[in-house]
Chimera marker file (.cmm) of the C-alpha trace (Angstrom):
<marker_set name="trace">
<marker id="1" x="6.082" y="18.369" z="3.559" r="1" g="1" b="0" radius="0.5"/>
<marker id="2" x="6.454" y="16.041" z="0.571" r="1" g="1" b="0" radius="0.5"/>
<marker id="3" x="9.780" y="14.873" z="1.962" r="1" g="1" b="0" radius="0.5"/>
<marker id="4" x="8.032" y="13.568" z="5.080" r="1" g="1" b="0" radius="0.5"/>
<marker id="5" x="5.588" y="11.589" z="2.947" r="1" g="1" b="0" radius="0.5"/>
<marker id="6" x="8.436" y="10.154" z="0.874" r="1" g="1" b="0" radius="0.5"/>
<marker id="7" x="10.148" y="8.963" z="4.062" r="1" g="1" b="0" radius="0.5"/>
<marker id="8" x="6.887" y="7.497" z="5.343" r="1" g="1" b="0" radius="0.5"/>
<marker id="9" x="6.391" y="5.727" z="2.007" r="1" g="1" b="0" radius="0.5"/>
<marker id="10" x="9.755" y="3.994" z="2.290" r="1" g="1" b="0" radius="0.5"/>
<marker id="11" x="9.090" y="3.114" z="5.931" r="1" g="1" b="0" radius="0.5"/>
<marker id="12" x="5.830" y="1.461" z="4.862" r="1" g="1" b="0" radius="0.5"/>
<marker id="13" x="7.565" y="-0.395" z="2.031" r="1" g="1" b="0" radius="0.5"/>
<marker id="14" x="10.082" y="-1.787" z="4.503" r="1" g="1" b="0" radius="0.5"/>
<marker id="15" x="7.353" y="-2.647" z="6.978" r="1" g="1" b="0" radius="0.5"/>
<marker id="16" x="5.369" y="-4.448" z="4.265" r="1" g="1" b="0" radius="0.5"/>
<marker id="17" x="8.414" y="-6.625" z="3.564" r="1" g="1" b="0" radius="0.5"/>
<marker id="18" x="8.975" y="-7.402" z="7.232" r="1" g="1" b="0" radius="0.5"/>
<marker id="19" x="5.330" y="-8.238" z="7.857" r="1" g="1" b="0" radius="0.5"/>
<marker id="20" x="5.003" y="-10.288" z="4.662" r="1" g="1" b="0" radius="0.5"/>
<marker id="21" x="8.150" y="-12.354" z="5.110" r="1" g="1" b="0" radius="0.5"/>
<marker id="22" x="8.149" y="-12.890" z="8.875" r="1" g="1" b="0" radius="0.5"/>
<marker id="23" x="8.017" y="-16.626" z="9.608" r="1" g="1" b="0" radius="0.5"/>
<marker id="24" x="4.549" y="-17.875" z="10.506" r="1" g="1" b="0" radius="0.5"/>
<marker id="25" x="5.470" y="-18.650" z="14.118" r="1" g="1" b="0" radius="0.5"/>
<marker id="26" x="6.340" y="-14.991" z="14.734" r="1" g="1" b="0" radius="0.5"/>
<marker id="27" x="3.448" y="-13.357" z="12.892" r="1" g="1" b="0" radius="0.5"/>
<marker id="28" x="1.445" y="-10.723" z="14.705" r="1" g="1" b="0" radius="0.5"/>
<marker id="29" x="-2.132" y="-10.336" z="13.464" r="1" g="1" b="0" radius="0.5"/>
<marker id="30" x="-4.823" y="-7.824" z="14.212" r="1" g="1" b="0" radius="0.5"/>
<marker id="31" x="-8.389" y="-8.818" z="14.891" r="1" g="1" b="0" radius="0.5"/>
<marker id="32" x="-9.289" y="-7.730" z="11.349" r="1" g="1" b="0" radius="0.5"/>
<marker id="33" x="-9.589" y="-10.308" z="8.559" r="1" g="1" b="0" radius="0.5"/>
<marker id="34" x="-6.310" y="-10.931" z="6.745" r="1" g="1" b="0" radius="0.5"/>
<marker id="35" x="-7.637" y="-9.672" z="3.419" r="1" g="1" b="0" radius="0.5"/>
<marker id="36" x="-8.654" y="-6.386" z="5.020" r="1" g="1" b="0" radius="0.5"/>
<marker id="37" x="-5.158" y="-6.092" z="6.501" r="1" g="1" b="0" radius="0.5"/>
<marker id="38" x="-3.655" y="-6.491" z="3.022" r="1" g="1" b="0" radius="0.5"/>
<marker id="39" x="-6.042" y="-3.965" z="1.499" r="1" g="1" b="0" radius="0.5"/>
<marker id="40" x="-5.505" y="-1.305" z="4.169" r="1" g="1" b="0" radius="0.5"/>
<marker id="41" x="-1.722" y="-1.737" z="4.274" r="1" g="1" b="0" radius="0.5"/>
<marker id="42" x="-1.375" y="-1.159" z="0.532" r="1" g="1" b="0" radius="0.5"/>
<marker id="43" x="-4.025" y="1.576" z="0.492" r="1" g="1" b="0" radius="0.5"/>
<marker id="44" x="-2.077" y="3.511" z="3.116" r="1" g="1" b="0" radius="0.5"/>
<marker id="45" x="1.254" y="2.979" z="1.400" r="1" g="1" b="0" radius="0.5"/>
<marker id="46" x="-0.044" y="4.080" z="-1.991" r="1" g="1" b="0" radius="0.5"/>
<marker id="47" x="-1.782" y="7.113" z="-0.488" r="1" g="1" b="0" radius="0.5"/>
<marker id="48" x="1.464" y="8.188" z="1.174" r="1" g="1" b="0" radius="0.5"/>
<marker id="49" x="3.395" y="7.559" z="-2.053" r="1" g="1" b="0" radius="0.5"/>
<marker id="50" x="0.859" y="9.567" z="-4.056" r="1" g="1" b="0" radius="0.5"/>
<marker id="51" x="1.299" y="12.538" z="-1.749" r="1" g="1" b="0" radius="0.5"/>
<marker id="52" x="5.077" y="12.219" z="-1.553" r="1" g="1" b="0" radius="0.5"/>
<marker id="53" x="5.845" y="11.366" z="-5.161" r="1" g="1" b="0" radius="0.5"/>
<marker id="54" x="2.763" y="12.661" z="-7.001" r="1" g="1" b="0" radius="0.5"/>
<marker id="55" x="4.677" y="15.424" z="-8.758" r="1" g="1" b="0" radius="0.5"/>
<marker id="56" x="7.229" y="13.046" z="-10.262" r="1" g="1" b="0" radius="0.5"/>
<marker id="57" x="5.445" y="9.718" z="-10.665" r="1" g="1" b="0" radius="0.5"/>
<marker id="58" x="1.972" y="9.109" z="-12.095" r="1" g="1" b="0" radius="0.5"/>
<marker id="59" x="-0.768" y="7.477" z="-10.063" r="1" g="1" b="0" radius="0.5"/>
<marker id="60" x="-0.812" y="4.558" z="-12.473" r="1" g="1" b="0" radius="0.5"/>
<marker id="61" x="2.906" y="4.009" z="-11.939" r="1" g="1" b="0" radius="0.5"/>
<marker id="62" x="2.535" y="4.120" z="-8.158" r="1" g="1" b="0" radius="0.5"/>
<marker id="63" x="-0.330" y="1.619" z="-8.195" r="1" g="1" b="0" radius="0.5"/>
<marker id="64" x="1.518" y="-0.592" z="-10.681" r="1" g="1" b="0" radius="0.5"/>
<marker id="65" x="4.781" y="-0.598" z="-8.760" r="1" g="1" b="0" radius="0.5"/>
<marker id="66" x="3.070" y="-1.366" z="-5.471" r="1" g="1" b="0" radius="0.5"/>
<marker id="67" x="1.012" y="-4.125" z="-7.111" r="1" g="1" b="0" radius="0.5"/>
<marker id="68" x="4.224" y="-5.640" z="-8.450" r="1" g="1" b="0" radius="0.5"/>
<marker id="69" x="5.749" y="-5.356" z="-4.997" r="1" g="1" b="0" radius="0.5"/>
<marker id="70" x="2.730" y="-7.158" z="-3.520" r="1" g="1" b="0" radius="0.5"/>
<marker id="71" x="3.261" y="-9.985" z="-6.031" r="1" g="1" b="0" radius="0.5"/>
<marker id="72" x="6.988" y="-10.088" z="-5.259" r="1" g="1" b="0" radius="0.5"/>
<marker id="73" x="6.349" y="-10.367" z="-1.520" r="1" g="1" b="0" radius="0.5"/>
<marker id="74" x="3.688" y="-13.048" z="-1.993" r="1" g="1" b="0" radius="0.5"/>
<marker id="75" x="6.129" y="-15.094" z="-4.074" r="1" g="1" b="0" radius="0.5"/>
<marker id="76" x="8.778" y="-14.521" z="-1.411" r="1" g="1" b="0" radius="0.5"/>
<marker id="77" x="6.540" y="-16.260" z="1.111" r="1" g="1" b="0" radius="0.5"/>
<marker id="78" x="7.518" y="-19.542" z="-0.575" r="1" g="1" b="0" radius="0.5"/>
<marker id="79" x="10.797" y="-19.279" z="1.332" r="1" g="1" b="0" radius="0.5"/>
<marker id="80" x="9.421" y="-17.940" z="4.630" r="1" g="1" b="0" radius="0.5"/>
<marker id="81" x="8.814" y="-20.806" z="7.074" r="1" g="1" b="0" radius="0.5"/>
<marker id="82" x="5.161" y="-21.215" z="7.949" r="1" g="1" b="0" radius="0.5"/>
<marker id="83" x="3.991" y="-18.792" z="5.247" r="1" g="1" b="0" radius="0.5"/>
<marker id="84" x="1.983" y="-19.669" z="2.151" r="1" g="1" b="0" radius="0.5"/>
<marker id="85" x="1.509" y="-17.304" z="-0.784" r="1" g="1" b="0" radius="0.5"/>
<marker id="86" x="-2.038" y="-16.854" z="-2.013" r="1" g="1" b="0" radius="0.5"/>
<marker id="87" x="-3.266" y="-15.074" z="-5.097" r="1" g="1" b="0" radius="0.5"/>
<marker id="88" x="-6.195" y="-13.565" z="-3.177" r="1" g="1" b="0" radius="0.5"/>
<marker id="89" x="-3.750" y="-11.846" z="-0.786" r="1" g="1" b="0" radius="0.5"/>
<marker id="90" x="-1.946" y="-10.337" z="-3.772" r="1" g="1" b="0" radius="0.5"/>
<marker id="91" x="-5.267" y="-9.287" z="-5.325" r="1" g="1" b="0" radius="0.5"/>
<marker id="92" x="-6.381" y="-7.452" z="-2.192" r="1" g="1" b="0" radius="0.5"/>
<marker id="93" x="-2.984" y="-5.779" z="-1.880" r="1" g="1" b="0" radius="0.5"/>
<marker id="94" x="-3.145" y="-4.634" z="-5.507" r="1" g="1" b="0" radius="0.5"/>
<marker id="95" x="-6.728" y="-3.421" z="-5.028" r="1" g="1" b="0" radius="0.5"/>
<marker id="96" x="-5.623" y="-1.471" z="-1.964" r="1" g="1" b="0" radius="0.5"/>
<marker id="97" x="-2.778" y="0.114" z="-3.932" r="1" g="1" b="0" radius="0.5"/>
<marker id="98" x="-5.223" y="1.208" z="-6.631" r="1" g="1" b="0" radius="0.5"/>
<marker id="99" x="-7.735" y="2.471" z="-4.063" r="1" g="1" b="0" radius="0.5"/>
<marker id="100" x="-5.071" y="4.549" z="-2.321" r="1" g="1" b="0" radius="0.5"/>
<marker id="101" x="-4.092" y="6.443" z="-5.445" r="1" g="1" b="0" radius="0.5"/>
<marker id="102" x="-7.750" y="6.933" z="-6.402" r="1" g="1" b="0" radius="0.5"/>
<marker id="103" x="-8.459" y="8.276" z="-2.910" r="1" g="1" b="0" radius="0.5"/>
<marker id="104" x="-5.684" y="10.870" z="-3.232" r="1" g="1" b="0" radius="0.5"/>
<marker id="105" x="-6.754" y="11.780" z="-6.778" r="1" g="1" b="0" radius="0.5"/>
<marker id="106" x="-10.303" y="12.394" z="-5.520" r="1" g="1" b="0" radius="0.5"/>
<marker id="107" x="-9.015" y="14.377" z="-2.544" r="1" g="1" b="0" radius="0.5"/>
<marker id="108" x="-6.856" y="16.586" z="-4.787" r="1" g="1" b="0" radius="0.5"/>
<marker id="109" x="-9.717" y="17.032" z="-7.229" r="1" g="1" b="0" radius="0.5"/>
<marker id="110" x="-12.030" y="18.085" z="-4.415" r="1" g="1" b="0" radius="0.5"/>
<marker id="111" x="-9.466" y="20.594" z="-3.155" r="1" g="1" b="0" radius="0.5"/>
<marker id="112" x="-9.151" y="22.127" z="-6.602" r="1" g="1" b="0" radius="0.5"/>
<marker id="113" x="-12.911" y="22.408" z="-7.060" r="1" g="1" b="0" radius="0.5"/>
<marker id="114" x="-13.425" y="23.990" z="-3.627" r="1" g="1" b="0" radius="0.5"/>
<marker id="115" x="-15.552" y="21.105" z="-2.384" r="1" g="1" b="0" radius="0.5"/>
<marker id="116" x="-13.518" y="20.723" z="0.784" r="1" g="1" b="0" radius="0.5"/>
<marker id="117" x="-12.787" y="24.417" z="1.348" r="1" g="1" b="0" radius="0.5"/>
<marker id="118" x="-14.946" y="26.400" z="3.718" r="1" g="1" b="0" radius="0.5"/>
<marker id="119" x="-16.201" y="29.845" z="2.775" r="1" g="1" b="0" radius="0.5"/>
<link id1="1" id2="2" r="1" g="1" b="0" radius="0.2"/>
<link id1="2" id2="3" r="1" g="1" b="0" radius="0.2"/>
<link id1="3" id2="4" r="1" g="1" b="0" radius="0.2"/>
<link id1="4" id2="5" r="1" g="1" b="0" radius="0.2"/>
<link id1="5" id2="6" r="1" g="1" b="0" radius="0.2"/>
<link id1="6" id2="7" r="1" g="1" b="0" radius="0.2"/>
<link id1="7" id2="8" r="1" g="1" b="0" radius="0.2"/>
<link id1="8" id2="9" r="1" g="1" b="0" radius="0.2"/>
<link id1="9" id2="10" r="1" g="1" b="0" radius="0.2"/>
<link id1="10" id2="11" r="1" g="1" b="0" radius="0.2"/>
<link id1="11" id2="12" r="1" g="1" b="0" radius="0.2"/>
<link id1="12" id2="13" r="1" g="1" b="0" radius="0.2"/>
<link id1="13" id2="14" r="1" g="1" b="0" radius="0.2"/>
<link id1="14" id2="15" r="1" g="1" b="0" radius="0.2"/>
<link id1="15" id2="16" r="1" g="1" b="0" radius="0.2"/>
<link id1="16" id2="17" r="1" g="1" b="0" radius="0.2"/>
<link id1="17" id2="18" r="1" g="1" b="0" radius="0.2"/>
<link id1="18" id2="19" r="1" g="1" b="0" radius="0.2"/>
<link id1="19" id2="20" r="1" g="1" b="0" radius="0.2"/>
<link id1="20" id2="21" r="1" g="1" b="0" radius="0.2"/>
<link id1="21" id2="22" r="1" g="1" b="0" radius="0.2"/>
<link id1="22" id2="23" r="1" g="1" b="0" radius="0.2"/>
<link id1="23" id2="24" r="1" g="1" b="0" radius="0.2"/>
<link id1="24" id2="25" r="1" g="1" b="0" radius="0.2"/>
<link id1="25" id2="26" r="1" g="1" b="0" radius="0.2"/>
<link id1="26" id2="27" r="1" g="1" b="0" radius="0.2"/>
<link id1="27" id2="28" r="1" g="1" b="0" radius="0.2"/>
<link id1="28" id2="29" r="1" g="1" b="0" radius="0.2"/>
<link id1="29" id2="30" r="1" g="1" b="0" radius="0.2"/>
<link id1="30" id2="31" r="1" g="1" b="0" radius="0.2"/>
<link id1="31" id2="32" r="1" g="1" b="0" radius="0.2"/>
<link id1="32" id2="33" r="1" g="1" b="0" radius="0.2"/>
<link id1="33" id2="34" r="1" g="1" b="0" radius="0.2"/>
<link id1="34" id2="35" r="1" g="1" b="0" radius="0.2"/>
<link id1="35" id2="36" r="1" g="1" b="0" radius="0.2"/>
<link id1="36" id2="37" r="1" g="1" b="0" radius="0.2"/>
<link id1="37" id2="38" r="1" g="1" b="0" radius="0.2"/>
<link id1="38" id2="39" r="1" g="1" b="0" radius="0.2"/>
<link id1="39" id2="40" r="1" g="1" b="0" radius="0.2"/>
<link id1="40" id2="41" r="1" g="1" b="0" radius="0.2"/>
<link id1="41" id2="42" r="1" g="1" b="0" radius="0.2"/>
<link id1="42" id2="43" r="1" g="1" b="0" radius="0.2"/>
<link id1="43" id2="44" r="1" g="1" b="0" radius="0.2"/>
<link id1="44" id2="45" r="1" g="1" b="0" radius="0.2"/>
<link id1="45" id2="46" r="1" g="1" b="0" radius="0.2"/>
<link id1="46" id2="47" r="1" g="1" b="0" radius="0.2"/>
<link id1="47" id2="48" r="1" g="1" b="0" radius="0.2"/>
<link id1="48" id2="49" r="1" g="1" b="0" radius="0.2"/>
<link id1="49" id2="50" r="1" g="1" b="0" radius="0.2"/>
<link id1="50" id2="51" r="1" g="1" b="0" radius="0.2"/>
<link id1="51" id2="52" r="1" g="1" b="0" radius="0.2"/>
<link id1="52" id2="53" r="1" g="1" b="0" radius="0.2"/>
<link id1="53" id2="54" r="1" g="1" b="0" radius="0.2"/>
<link id1="54" id2="55" r="1" g="1" b="0" radius="0.2"/>
<link id1="55" id2="56" r="1" g="1" b="0" radius="0.2"/>
<link id1="56" id2="57" r="1" g="1" b="0" radius="0.2"/>
<link id1="57" id2="58" r="1" g="1" b="0" radius="0.2"/>
<link id1="58" id2="59" r="1" g="1" b="0" radius="0.2"/>
<link id1="59" id2="60" r="1" g="1" b="0" radius="0.2"/>
<link id1="60" id2="61" r="1" g="1" b="0" radius="0.2"/>
<link id1="61" id2="62" r="1" g="1" b="0" radius="0.2"/>
<link id1="62" id2="63" r="1" g="1" b="0" radius="0.2"/>
<link id1="63" id2="64" r="1" g="1" b="0" radius="0.2"/>
<link id1="64" id2="65" r="1" g="1" b="0" radius="0.2"/>
<link id1="65" id2="66" r="1" g="1" b="0" radius="0.2"/>
<link id1="66" id2="67" r="1" g="1" b="0" radius="0.2"/>
<link id1="67" id2="68" r="1" g="1" b="0" radius="0.2"/>
<link id1="68" id2="69" r="1" g="1" b="0" radius="0.2"/>
<link id1="69" id2="70" r="1" g="1" b="0" radius="0.2"/>
<link id1="70" id2="71" r="1" g="1" b="0" radius="0.2"/>
<link id1="71" id2="72" r="1" g="1" b="0" radius="0.2"/>
<link id1="72" id2="73" r="1" g="1" b="0" radius="0.2"/>
<link id1="73" id2="74" r="1" g="1" b="0" radius="0.2"/>
<link id1="74" id2="75" r="1" g="1" b="0" radius="0.2"/>
<link id1="75" id2="76" r="1" g="1" b="0" radius="0.2"/>
<link id1="76" id2="77" r="1" g="1" b="0" radius="0.2"/>
<link id1="77" id2="78" r="1" g="1" b="0" radius="0.2"/>
<link id1="78" id2="79" r="1" g="1" b="0" radius="0.2"/>
<link id1="79" id2="80" r="1" g="1" b="0" radius="0.2"/>
<link id1="80" id2="81" r="1" g="1" b="0" radius="0.2"/>
<link id1="81" id2="82" r="1" g="1" b="0" radius="0.2"/>
<link id1="82" id2="83" r="1" g="1" b="0" radius="0.2"/>
<link id1="83" id2="84" r="1" g="1" b="0" radius="0.2"/>
<link id1="84" id2="85" r="1" g="1" b="0" radius="0.2"/>
<link id1="85" id2="86" r="1" g="1" b="0" radius="0.2"/>
<link id1="86" id2="87" r="1" g="1" b="0" radius="0.2"/>
<link id1="87" id2="88" r="1" g="1" b="0" radius="0.2"/>
<link id1="88" id2="89" r="1" g="1" b="0" radius="0.2"/>
<link id1="89" id2="90" r="1" g="1" b="0" radius="0.2"/>
<link id1="90" id2="91" r="1" g="1" b="0" radius="0.2"/>
<link id1="91" id2="92" r="1" g="1" b="0" radius="0.2"/>
<link id1="92" id2="93" r="1" g="1" b="0" radius="0.2"/>
<link id1="93" id2="94" r="1" g="1" b="0" radius="0.2"/>
<link id1="94" id2="95" r="1" g="1" b="0" radius="0.2"/>
<link id1="95" id2="96" r="1" g="1" b="0" radius="0.2"/>
<link id1="96" id2="97" r="1" g="1" b="0" radius="0.2"/>
<link id1="97" id2="98" r="1" g="1" b="0" radius="0.2"/>
<link id1="98" id2="99" r="1" g="1" b="0" radius="0.2"/>
<link id1="99" id2="100" r="1" g="1" b="0" radius="0.2"/>
<link id1="100" id2="101" r="1" g="1" b="0" radius="0.2"/>
<link id1="101" id2="102" r="1" g="1" b="0" radius="0.2"/>
<link id1="102" id2="103" r="1" g="1" b="0" radius="0.2"/>
<link id1="103" id2="104" r="1" g="1" b="0" radius="0.2"/>
<link id1="104" id2="105" r="1" g="1" b="0" radius="0.2"/>
<link id1="105" id2="106" r="1" g="1" b="0" radius="0.2"/>
<link id1="106" id2="107" r="1" g="1" b="0" radius="0.2"/>
<link id1="107" id2="108" r="1" g="1" b="0" radius="0.2"/>
<link id1="108" id2="109" r="1" g="1" b="0" radius="0.2"/>
<link id1="109" id2="110" r="1" g="1" b="0" radius="0.2"/>
<link id1="110" id2="111" r="1" g="1" b="0" radius="0.2"/>
<link id1="111" id2="112" r="1" g="1" b="0" radius="0.2"/>
<link id1="112" id2="113" r="1" g="1" b="0" radius="0.2"/>
<link id1="113" id2="114" r="1" g="1" b="0" radius="0.2"/>
<link id1="114" id2="115" r="1" g="1" b="0" radius="0.2"/>
<link id1="115" id2="116" r="1" g="1" b="0" radius="0.2"/>
<link id1="116" id2="117" r="1" g="1" b="0" radius="0.2"/>
<link id1="117" id2="118" r="1" g="1" b="0" radius="0.2"/>
<link id1="118" id2="119" r="1" g="1" b="0" radius="0.2"/>
</marker_set>
């Protein structure tokens, strides 16, 4: 099962790059605010990574690597036509990465303390 989550993690990482560096004329947006899109995209990616790589990589490392990746992609927007990097976009991506690993940590903790198990 972890293998599936590792594959999904890498698919999300690739998708984040495509969506972040697509020229502005070709961007596809949802009806959600852009900052929410950033937050949810990185939350989902870090949650998948925490499940897939949690045995080998710490939660702090996952959140840190994804935060660095968010910064890298924001900087890369300098060279994507019609795109403009913004610190607030990076900040929401990094916050989403942190929230995703915290979510999985809480979920695992609840499983181990029988909170989510039915009698």
